[in-house]
C-alpha positions as CSV (number, residue, x, y, z in Angstrom):
1,M,1.9,14.1,20.9
2,S,-0.4,13.2,18.0
3,S,-0.5,10.5,15.3
4,V,-2.2,9.8,12.0
5,V,-2.5,6.5,10.2
6,V,-2.9,6.7,6.4
7,I,-4.5,3.6,4.8
8,G,-5.9,2.6,1.4
9,S,-9.7,2.1,1.4
10,Q,-9.9,0.1,-1.9
11,W,-7.5,-2.4,-3.6
12,G,-4.4,-0.3,-3.4
13,D,-2.9,2.3,-5.8
14,E,-5.1,5.0,-4.3
15,G,-2.3,7.5,-4.1
16,K,-1.3,6.9,-0.4
17,G,2.2,7.9,-1.1
18,K,1.2,11.3,-2.2
19,I,-1.1,11.8,0.9
20,V,1.7,10.6,3.1
21,D,4.1,12.9,1.5
22,Y,1.6,15.8,1.9
23,L,0.9,15.1,5.7
24,A,4.6,14.4,6.3
25,Q,5.2,18.2,6.0
26,Q,3.7,18.4,9.5
27,A,5.1,15.2,11.0
28,D,8.3,14.5,12.8
29,A,8.5,10.8,11.9
30,V,7.0,8.6,9.2
31,V,6.5,4.8,9.8
32,R,5.9,2.1,7.3
33,Y,4.2,-0.8,9.3
34,S,3.4,-3.6,6.8
35,G,4.1,-5.1,3.4
36,G,7.2,-5.3,1.4
37,S,8.6,-4.3,-2.1
38,N,5.3,-5.5,-3.7
39,A,3.9,-2.1,-2.8
40,G,4.6,0.9,-5.0
41,H,4.2,4.6,-4.2
42,T,4.9,7.4,-6.7
43,V,5.4,10.9,-5.3
44,V,5.8,14.0,-7.5
45,V,7.6,17.0,-6.1
46,N,8.4,20.0,-8.3
47,D,7.6,17.8,-11.4
48,V,10.3,15.3,-10.3
49,S,8.8,11.7,-9.9
50,Y,10.1,9.6,-7.1
51,K,9.1,5.8,-7.3
52,L,9.2,4.2,-3.9
53,R,8.8,0.4,-3.1
54,L,10.1,0.1,0.4
55,L,11.3,3.4,1.6
56,P,8.6,5.5,3.5
57,S,7.2,8.4,1.5
58,G,8.6,10.7,4.2
59,I,12.1,10.0,3.0
60,L,11.9,13.1,0.8
61,Y,12.1,15.3,3.9
62,S,15.6,15.3,5.4
63,D,14.3,16.5,8.8
64,K,11.9,13.5,9.3
65,T,12.8,10.2,11.0
66,C,11.7,7.5,8.6
67,I,11.1,4.0,10.0
68,L,10.6,0.5,8.4
69,G,8.8,-1.3,11.2
70,N,8.9,-4.9,12.4
71,G,5.8,-5.6,10.3
72,V,7.6,-5.0,7.0
73,V,9.5,-7.6,5.1
74,I,12.8,-6.2,3.8
75,N,14.4,-7.1,0.5
76,P,18.0,-5.7,1.1
77,R,18.7,-5.5,-2.6
78,V,15.6,-3.4,-3.3
79,V,16.0,-1.1,-0.3
80,L,19.7,-0.4,-1.2
81,Q,18.8,0.2,-4.8
82,E,16.1,2.8,-3.6
83,I,18.7,4.4,-1.4
84,A,21.1,4.8,-4.3
85,E,18.4,6.2,-6.5
86,M,17.4,8.7,-3.8
87,K,21.1,9.8,-3.3
88,A,21.4,10.2,-7.1
89,K,18.5,12.7,-7.0
90,G,20.0,14.6,-4.0
91,V,17.8,12.9,-1.3
92,D,19.5,12.3,2.1
93,T,18.6,8.9,3.4
94,S,20.6,9.0,6.6
95,N,17.3,9.5,8.5
96,L,16.2,5.9,7.7
97,L,15.8,3.4,10.6
98,I,15.0,-0.3,9.9
99,S,13.6,-2.6,12.6
100,D,16.0,-5.4,13.7
101,R,12.9,-7.6,14.1
102,A,11.8,-7.2,10.5
103,H,12.1,-10.3,8.3
104,V,14.4,-10.5,5.3
105,V,13.4,-11.6,1.8
106,F,15.9,-13.8,0.1
107,P,16.1,-15.1,-3.6
108,Y,14.6,-18.4,-2.6
109,H,11.4,-16.6,-1.5
110,E,11.2,-14.9,-5.0
111,K,11.8,-18.3,-6.7
112,Q,9.1,-19.9,-4.5
113,D,6.7,-17.2,-5.2
114,E,7.3,-17.6,-9.0
115,L,7.0,-21.4,-8.9
116,Q,3.8,-21.4,-6.7
117,E,2.1,-18.9,-9.0
118,A,2.9,-21.0,-12.1
119,A,1.7,-24.2,-10.4
120,L,-1.7,-22.5,-9.6
121,G,-2.3,-21.9,-13.3
122,D,-5.8,-20.3,-13.8
123,A,-6.2,-20.1,-10.0
124,K,-3.1,-17.9,-9.7
125,I,-3.3,-15.0,-7.1
126,G,-1.6,-12.4,-9.4
127,T,1.4,-11.6,-7.1
128,T,4.3,-9.5,-8.0
129,K,6.6,-12.5,-7.6
130,G,8.7,-10.5,-5.2
131,G,8.8,-13.2,-2.6
132,I,6.6,-11.4,-0.2
133,G,4.1,-14.2,0.5
134,P,6.8,-16.9,1.0
135,C,8.7,-14.6,3.4
136,Y,5.6,-14.1,5.6
137,M,5.1,-17.8,5.4
138,D,8.5,-18.5,6.9
139,K,7.9,-15.8,9.5
140,V,4.7,-17.5,10.7
141,A,6.5,-21.0,10.4
142,R,9.2,-19.6,12.7
143,T,11.9,-20.4,10.1
144,G,12.4,-16.8,8.9
145,I,15.6,-14.8,9.0
146,R,15.3,-11.3,10.7
147,M,17.4,-8.2,10.2
148,C,19.2,-8.9,13.6
149,D,20.2,-12.3,12.1
150,L,21.5,-10.6,8.9
151,L,23.9,-8.6,11.0
152,N,25.3,-11.7,12.7
153,R,27.6,-13.5,10.3
154,D,27.5,-16.9,12.1
155,V,23.8,-16.9,12.7
156,L,23.1,-15.8,9.1
157,A,25.4,-18.5,7.7
158,A,23.8,-21.3,9.8
159,K,20.1,-20.2,9.2
160,L,20.6,-19.6,5.5
161,K,22.2,-23.0,5.0
162,R,19.3,-24.7,6.9
163,N,16.7,-22.7,5.0
164,L,18.2,-23.1,1.6
165,D,18.6,-26.9,2.0
166,A,14.9,-27.1,2.7
167,K,13.8,-24.8,-0.1
168,N,16.1,-26.6,-2.7
169,A,14.5,-29.8,-1.7
170,L,11.1,-28.2,-2.5
171,F,12.3,-26.7,-5.7
172,T,13.8,-29.9,-7.1
173,K,11.5,-32.6,-5.8
174,V,8.1,-30.8,-5.9
175,Y,8.6,-28.3,-8.8
176,G,11.2,-30.0,-10.8
177,A,13.2,-26.7,-10.8
178,E,17.0,-26.0,-10.4
179,P,18.3,-25.5,-6.9
180,L,19.9,-22.2,-5.8
181,E,23.6,-21.9,-4.8
182,Y,24.4,-21.2,-1.1
183,E,27.8,-19.5,-1.2
184,P,27.0,-16.6,-3.7
185,M,23.8,-15.9,-1.8
186,L,25.7,-15.8,1.6
187,K,28.3,-13.5,0.1
188,A,25.8,-11.1,-1.2
189,Y,23.8,-10.9,2.0
190,L,26.8,-10.4,4.1
191,Q,27.6,-7.4,2.0
192,Y,24.1,-6.1,2.2
193,A,24.3,-6.5,6.0
194,E,27.3,-4.1,6.2
195,E,25.6,-1.5,4.0
196,L,22.4,-1.6,6.0
197,R,24.0,-1.9,9.4
198,P,24.0,1.8,10.2
199,H,20.2,1.9,9.7
200,V,19.2,-1.2,11.8
201,T,18.0,-0.7,15.3
202,D,15.2,-1.4,17.8
203,T,12.6,0.8,16.1
204,S,10.0,0.2,18.8
205,V,12.3,1.9,21.2
206,A,13.1,4.6,18.8
207,L,9.5,5.3,18.1
208,G,8.6,5.2,21.8
209,D,11.2,7.9,22.4
210,I,9.7,10.0,19.7
211,F,6.3,9.7,21.2
212,D,7.7,10.4,24.7
213,A,9.2,13.6,23.3
214,G,5.7,14.8,22.3
215,K,6.4,14.6,18.5
216,K,4.1,14.0,15.7
217,V,4.1,10.6,13.9
218,L,2.6,9.5,10.6
219,F,2.0,5.8,10.0
220,E,2.1,4.7,6.4
221,G,0.1,1.7,5.2
222,A,1.0,-0.4,2.1
223,Q,-1.6,-2.1,-0.1
224,A,-5.1,-1.5,1.1
225,T,-8.1,-2.7,3.1
226,F,-9.5,-5.2,0.5
227,L,-6.0,-6.7,0.1
228,D,-5.8,-7.4,3.9
229,I,-5.0,-11.1,4.6
230,D,-8.0,-11.2,7.0
231,Y,-10.5,-8.8,5.7
232,G,-9.7,-8.6,2.0
233,T,-11.2,-10.7,-0.9
234,Y,-9.2,-13.8,0.3
235,P,-7.3,-15.5,-1.3
236,Y,-6.8,-12.7,-3.7
237,V,-5.0,-10.6,-1.2
238,T,-1.6,-9.6,0.1
239,S,0.2,-11.6,2.9
240,S,0.0,-9.0,5.6
241,N,-2.5,-6.7,7.4
242,P,-2.6,-3.3,5.7
243,I,-5.6,-2.1,7.9
244,A,-5.2,0.5,10.5
245,G,-5.2,-1.9,13.5
246,N,-1.9,-3.3,12.4
247,A,-0.2,0.1,12.6
248,A,0.5,-0.5,16.3
249,I,1.6,-4.2,15.9
250,G,3.7,-3.6,12.9
251,S,5.6,-0.7,14.4
252,G,5.8,-1.7,18.0
253,V,3.7,0.8,19.9
254,G,0.4,0.4,21.8
255,P,-3.0,1.2,20.2
256,R,-3.6,4.3,22.4
257,Y,-0.9,6.0,20.4
258,I,-3.2,6.1,17.4
259,D,-5.2,9.3,17.2
260,H,-6.6,9.6,13.6
261,V,-7.1,7.3,10.6
262,V,-7.3,8.9,7.1
263,G,-8.6,6.6,4.4
264,V,-7.3,7.3,1.0
265,V,-10.0,7.0,-1.7
266,K,-9.3,7.2,-5.4
267,A,-12.1,9.0,-7.2
268,Y,-12.8,5.8,-9.1
269,T,-11.8,2.2,-8.4
270,T,-8.9,0.1,-9.7
271,R,-7.5,-3.3,-9.0
272,V,-4.3,-5.1,-10.0
273,G,-4.2,-8.9,-10.3
274,E,-6.9,-11.5,-9.9
275,G,-10.1,-11.5,-7.7
276,P,-13.6,-10.1,-7.6
277,F,-14.3,-6.6,-8.7
278,T,-18.0,-5.7,-8.5
279,C,-17.8,-2.3,-10.3
280,E,-15.3,-3.3,-12.9
281,L,-15.8,-1.9,-16.4
282,F,-15.1,-4.1,-19.4
283,D,-15.4,-1.7,-22.3
284,T,-12.8,-1.3,-25.0
285,D,-13.8,2.3,-25.9
286,G,-15.8,3.6,-23.0
287,P,-15.4,5.0,-19.4
288,G,-13.3,2.1,-18.2
289,T,-10.8,2.6,-21.0
290,Y,-10.9,6.4,-20.4
291,L,-10.1,5.9,-16.7
292,R,-7.1,3.6,-17.5
293,N,-5.6,5.8,-20.2
294,T,-6.3,9.2,-18.6
295,G,-5.2,8.0,-15.2
296,H,-2.2,6.1,-16.6
297,E,-3.4,3.1,-14.6
298,F,-0.4,0.8,-14.8
299,G,1.4,-0.7,-11.7
300,T,4.3,1.1,-10.2
301,V,6.1,-2.2,-9.4
302,T,4.8,-4.5,-12.3
303,G,3.7,-2.2,-15.1
304,R,0.6,-4.3,-15.4
305,P,-2.6,-2.5,-16.6
306,R,-5.0,-2.0,-13.8
307,R,-8.6,-3.1,-13.9
308,C,-10.8,0.0,-13.7
309,G,-14.4,0.9,-12.6
310,W,-16.5,3.4,-11.1
311,L,-16.0,4.5,-7.5
312,D,-17.5,1.9,-5.1
313,A,-18.7,3.9,-2.1
314,F,-20.2,0.7,-0.5
315,M,-16.7,-0.7,-0.4
316,V,-15.3,2.4,1.2
317,K,-18.1,2.4,3.8
318,Y,-17.1,-1.1,4.9
319,A,-13.5,0.0,5.0
320,A,-14.4,3.1,7.0
321,R,-15.9,0.9,9.7
322,L,-13.1,-1.6,9.7
323,N,-10.4,1.0,10.1
324,S,-12.3,3.6,12.3
325,M,-11.7,6.3,9.7
326,D,-12.3,9.9,10.7
327,A,-11.5,11.5,7.4
328,L,-11.3,10.7,3.7
329,A,-8.5,11.8,1.4
330,I,-9.8,12.0,-2.2
331,T,-7.2,11.5,-4.9
332,R,-7.3,11.7,-8.7
333,L,-10.4,13.7,-8.8
334,D,-9.0,15.5,-11.8
335,I,-9.0,12.3,-13.9
336,L,-12.8,12.7,-14.0
337,D,-12.6,16.1,-15.6
338,G,-13.4,14.9,-19.2
339,L,-16.5,12.8,-18.5
340,D,-19.9,14.0,-19.4
341,E,-21.4,11.8,-16.6
342,I,-20.0,9.9,-13.7
343,K,-21.4,7.0,-11.8
344,M,-20.9,6.0,-8.1
345,C,-21.9,2.6,-6.6
346,T,-23.8,3.3,-3.4
347,G,-24.9,-0.3,-2.6
348,W,-24.8,-3.8,-3.6
349,T,-27.5,-6.3,-4.2
350,I,-27.4,-10.2,-4.3
351,D,-30.3,-12.0,-6.0
352,G,-32.0,-8.6,-6.3
353,Q,-31.9,-7.9,-2.5
354,P,-29.8,-5.1,-0.9
355,I,-27.0,-6.3,1.4
356,Q,-25.5,-4.5,4.2
357,H,-22.0,-5.9,4.4
358,I,-19.4,-7.5,2.1
359,P,-19.6,-11.3,2.2
360,A,-16.5,-13.4,3.0
361,D,-17.5,-16.3,0.7
362,L,-16.4,-15.5,-2.8
363,S,-19.0,-17.7,-4.4
364,I,-21.6,-15.4,-2.8
365,L,-19.6,-12.3,-3.5
366,A,-19.6,-13.2,-7.3
367,K,-23.3,-12.6,-7.3
368,A,-23.1,-9.0,-6.1
369,K,-24.4,-6.3,-8.4
370,P,-23.7,-2.7,-8.0
371,V,-26.4,0.0,-7.5
372,Y,-25.3,3.1,-9.3
373,E,-26.2,6.7,-8.9
374,T,-25.3,9.1,-11.9
375,F,-23.8,12.5,-11.6
376,K,-23.4,15.2,-14.1
377,G,-19.6,15.8,-15.0
378,W,-18.1,19.1,-14.5
379,K,-16.1,19.2,-17.8
380,K,-13.6,21.5,-16.4
381,D,-9.8,21.4,-15.7
382,I,-9.7,21.4,-11.9
383,S,-5.9,20.9,-11.6
384,G,-5.4,24.5,-10.6
385,V,-7.9,24.5,-7.8
386,R,-6.6,25.0,-4.3
387,K,-9.7,25.4,-2.2
388,Y,-12.6,23.1,-1.8
389,E,-15.1,26.0,-2.4
390,D,-13.5,26.6,-5.7
391,L,-14.3,23.1,-7.1
392,P,-17.1,23.1,-9.6
393,E,-20.5,22.6,-8.1
394,E,-20.8,19.2,-9.8
395,A,-17.5,17.9,-8.2
396,R,-18.6,19.1,-4.7
397,A,-21.9,17.3,-5.2
398,Y,-20.0,14.1,-6.1
399,L,-17.8,14.4,-3.0
400,A,-20.7,15.3,-0.7
401,R,-22.6,12.2,-1.8
402,L,-19.5,10.1,-1.2
403,S,-19.1,11.4,2.3
404,E,-22.9,10.8,3.0
405,V,-22.8,7.2,1.9
406,V,-19.6,6.4,3.8
407,G,-20.5,8.4,6.8
408,V,-17.0,10.1,7.1
409,E,-16.1,13.7,6.3
410,I,-13.8,14.7,3.4
411,G,-10.5,15.8,4.9
412,I,-8.1,16.1,1.9
413,V,-8.6,16.6,-1.8
414,S,-6.0,16.0,-4.5
415,V,-6.4,17.4,-8.0
416,G,-3.1,16.5,-9.6
417,P,0.2,14.5,-9.1
418,N,2.3,17.3,-7.6
419,R,2.5,18.0,-3.8
420,D,1.0,21.5,-4.2
421,Q,-2.1,20.1,-6.0
422,T,-3.5,19.0,-2.6
423,F,-5.5,20.8,0.0
424,S,-7.0,20.1,3.4
425,L,-10.4,20.7,4.8
426,K,-9.3,20.0,8.4
427,E,-6.3,19.8,10.7
428,F,-4.7,16.5,11.4
429,F,-1.8,17.4,13.7
């Protein structure tokens, strides 16, 4: 028995899907433990691109059990659309299991998300408006509807009526918006229930059986450390816990089942949506623009241009401690190929004084300034490299310094979008 948790060490979009797909080759099961359809993973296999929002990245392997755990919020429309798209590309999805304790996203969650964001004005969070936050709100308020409820016609009808009445009162009386209709929604979700019924089970039991059989399990995080509801740059965060500690809670196993934590690090830093970004580059014709255009930095789910900046190793160091990382997976190193020089943030200062941790107070965090070290660019195409020792000396120096600052060894390096453009420096299973 062995297991690996793959988490994002920045603000998401680090390439977790690719690393999960790569490590899934050795795993027997892949488990998604948090988030919803606001997460986007793109995996490229044999030059075919697969865009995933809810399905675990391991779905591309027909011999892996793929699990959406209880910590995930499920939009049935989205997951069924993804299943249809996978089938159209010849991917078998019969290996998908969905927790009967996972909460369900409804159209009233999406509408509430949209109305809340609009009402916040300049203070908006920058959500995908997918209803994820309001669904987690209902979960915590104990008014949510779970997958087990979705499969029970009478329970669904009663709970949906109660919830929709309350939501419509909110929409009309507080926001001045139009109400949503009950009957069409009930009809649609009853149909979703029948289509998803073969996949729904107690995934905690299923996962426990997998571990008892001595099999290998890969836990897949969504979003990233600094979008964590507790440890991210609150309130500009997601509504769940992407950090490694939630892998156990969000999938229904004990913490002793977690063996390794791999932190995915993009070779530079990006962020989508609002919130602080210490290393952000604001140029219109400089390295920030180069990173966005060369890296095609636009959201998988929203298409929004991502904010770009140099790699912030100080952030990654904080994430490493928080997640107990024992290896770093470096992605998108090839995007830096064309730069004459490359910078890395190795520390922060506030009012000219070095700090040792990331402050929770955003008014203090806003004063933070990056401390940069400059590296010579390698100016070579590294997309064909398949061994660490074959990387240019300058690239190896860059990665060595990152490892030194963070205090965690480099375990995986990716030099392109395809599965075969990835190589390991250590064994994980």
